N, C-alpha and C positions, 0 to 999 in steps of 0.2 A: 714524466715524473717531475721535471723542473717546474712546471705550473704549480705544482703543490707546495712549493716552498720559495716562490719568488717574492713574496712579501705583497701581492696583490689578491684581493679576496673575491673580485667579481669578474675579471677580465680573462679572456683567453690567453695562452692556454691553460687548461686546468686539468687535474687528474680526474679521470672518470672510468667506470667499469663497462661502458658501452661495448658490446660485441664479445664480453667474456662468456656469456652463456651460463655463469655460475650463480647460484642463490646466495652466495657470499664471496667478498673479494676483499683484499687488504693491500696495503702498500707498507714498506719498512723504511725508516730513516736511520741512516748510519751517523752517529755523533763522533766527533773528532776525539772525544774523551768522555769519562764518565761525567754525567749532568744529572741534576734534579730538576725535571721540567716544573715549570711554574704553573700551578693550578689554581691561581689565586683569583682569576677573573671570572666573572658570570654576568648575565643579563641583570639589569638593575631590577630592584624590588617594585619601585615606581618612579615614573619620570613625568616631567611637565616641560613644556616649550614656553619660553618667555620672550617678549620683545621690550626694547628700550623705548620708553616714552617720555620725553622731556626730562631726562636724568633718572627716572625711576624704572625699575623691572617690573612688568605686568605680565601675568599669564595670558596667553593668546586667547582671544574669545571664541567660543563655540567649537571647542577642539573635539575632533574624533580620532580615536587611535585605532589602528589595525596591526596586530590583533588587539583585543581588549586589554589583556595583561601582557606586559613586556616579555619578549622571547629574544633569544639569542639570534644575532645577524640580521634581522629585518624587521624594523618596527616603522610604521608609517602614521604620520599625524597631519590631517587636514584640519585648517582653521579658517575663520572669517578674515577677510583682507584686513591687513594692518599696513601702516606706513612707518618704516623705521630704519635706523642705520645699524642695528645690531639685533641679533638673535642669541638665545642661549638655552642649553638643555641642563635642566636641574635634575639630578638623579639621587634617589635614595638606594643604597647599597644593600644587597643581601647580606645577612650577618656573615662575617668572615670572609667577605670577597670584596674585591675592587671592580670597578666598572671602567671599560675602555672601548668608546665608540670607534668602530673601524671606518665609518664614512659618514658623512652628513651632506644631503643634497637639499638645496632650497630652489624651488621653482616659483617664479613670480608670474602674475597675470599681465604685466605690462612693463 
């Protein structure tokens, strides 16, 4: 159970239902006092990846996003090679929600 609330979203340990044999499972969190959970975050309506080019932000060339429309927790962007000192993700929020990335990974070719 500790893995479900340790602040990490991708690493072991994590909570799972493997071995339960049930069609439905659940886990419960006990809160220290009455709380009103924040439900204000959602995946962005749209997003783009930009790179810094001579002091100007430009959209990365020939980008491909998987999945095609943003989804919570995992979105992958592949794009043509650029040389830069900085990247940024520009998000358009869904109405009434905020956006909060959980993790960003950048893999280079060299």
